[in-house]
C-alpha positions in Angstrom: 1.8 22.5 -9.6 3.3 25.3 -7.6 4.0 26.7 -4.2 0.8 28.5 -4.4 -1.1 25.4 -3.0 -2.5 26.1 0.3 -2.9 24.2 3.7 -5.9 23.9 5.8 -4.9 27.2 7.2 -4.8 28.9 4.0 -1.1 29.3 4.1 1.5 27.9 1.6 1.5 24.1 2.1 4.7 22.8 3.8 6.8 19.8 3.0 5.4 16.4 4.3 8.6 14.1 3.7 11.5 13.8 1.5 12.5 10.7 3.1 10.5 8.6 2.1 9.7 10.8 -0.8 5.9 11.1 -0.8 3.1 13.0 -2.7 1.4 12.1 -5.8 4.0 14.0 -7.8 6.8 12.5 -5.6 7.9 16.0 -4.7 7.6 15.8 -0.8 4.4 17.7 -0.8 0.5 16.7 -0.6 -0.2 18.6 -3.7 -3.4 18.3 -5.7 -1.7 19.7 -8.9 -2.8 22.3 -11.5 -6.2 20.5 -12.2 -6.8 19.5 -8.5 -6.8 15.9 -9.5 -4.4 14.3 -7.2 -6.2 13.1 -4.0 -2.9 12.5 -1.9 -3.8 15.5 0.3 -3.2 14.3 4.0 0.1 14.3 5.4 0.1 11.6 8.1 2.4 10.1 10.5 2.0 6.3 9.9 1.0 4.0 12.7 1.1 0.2 12.8 -2.6 0.2 13.2 -3.2 2.5 10.2 -1.0 0.5 7.9 -2.8 -2.7 8.8 -6.1 -0.9 8.2 -5.0 0.3 4.8 -3.8 -3.0 3.9 -7.1 -4.6 5.0 -8.8 -2.2 2.6 -6.5 -3.4 -0.4 -3.9 -0.6 -0.2 -0.7 -2.2 1.3 1.7 0.8 2.1 4.1 -1.3 4.3 5.5 -3.8 1.7 8.4 -2.3 -0.3 7.7 -2.1 -4.3 11.1 -1.4 -5.7 9.5 -1.6 -9.4 7.8 1.7 -8.3 10.6 3.1 -6.1 8.4 2.7 -3.3 10.3 1.7 0.0 7.3 0.6 2.0 6.4 2.7 5.1 7.1 1.9 8.7 5.4 3.4 11.8 6.5 7.0 12.4 7.1 7.8 8.7 5.3 10.7 7.2 3.3 10.2 4.1 0.7 11.8 1.9 -2.3 9.6 1.7 -5.6 9.9 -0.3 -8.1 12.0 1.5 -10.9 9.6 1.2 -8.7 6.9 2.8 -8.1 9.2 5.9 -11.8 9.7 6.2 -12.5 6.1 6.0 -10.0 5.3 8.6 -11.5 8.1 10.6 -14.9 6.7 10.4 -13.5 3.3 11.4 -11.7 4.6 14.4 -8.3 4.1 12.7 -7.2 7.5 11.7 -3.5 8.4 11.9 -2.5 11.8 13.3 -1.8 14.5 10.7 0.4 17.5 10.0 -2.0 20.2 9.3 0.6 22.6 8.0 1.2 20.0 5.1 -2.3 18.9 4.7 -3.9 20.4 1.5 -6.8 22.8 2.0 -9.2 20.6 -0.2 -9.3 18.2 2.8 -11.7 20.5 4.4 -14.2 19.6 1.6 -14.4 16.0 3.2 -13.7 16.5 6.8 -14.4 19.5 9.1 -11.4 21.6 10.5 -12.4 20.6 14.1 -12.3 16.9 13.4 -8.8 17.1 11.7 -7.5 19.5 14.4 -8.2 16.6 17.0 -5.3 14.6 15.2 -3.1 17.3 14.7 0.7 16.8 15.5 1.7 20.3 14.6 -0.3 22.6 16.8 1.4 24.4 19.7 
């Protein structure tokens, strides 16, 4: 893992969230890691609708899990989610908004940039 990981613009990936502390590596970034194996690549702003959708798919992100140092998410929290889960939510019409500067470039292998851009929170 390094600061060399790139976002969808080809720039160094920016922090997603330190509070709550996110990322597969719990470093605040949606990094893939040295082998590109981590899939928590999309920095989102959680919504009640998305949290309910994720829970219905077997991934409860809203319930605290202190044994894993996971506080549980609330609407408005920023969080790195699995790329395939975002695409699944997108296809179901439940996709949350994204921070493109904090979303890993590997996401472009799953979703065209034009589609991601429609959900962007950080474009001027």
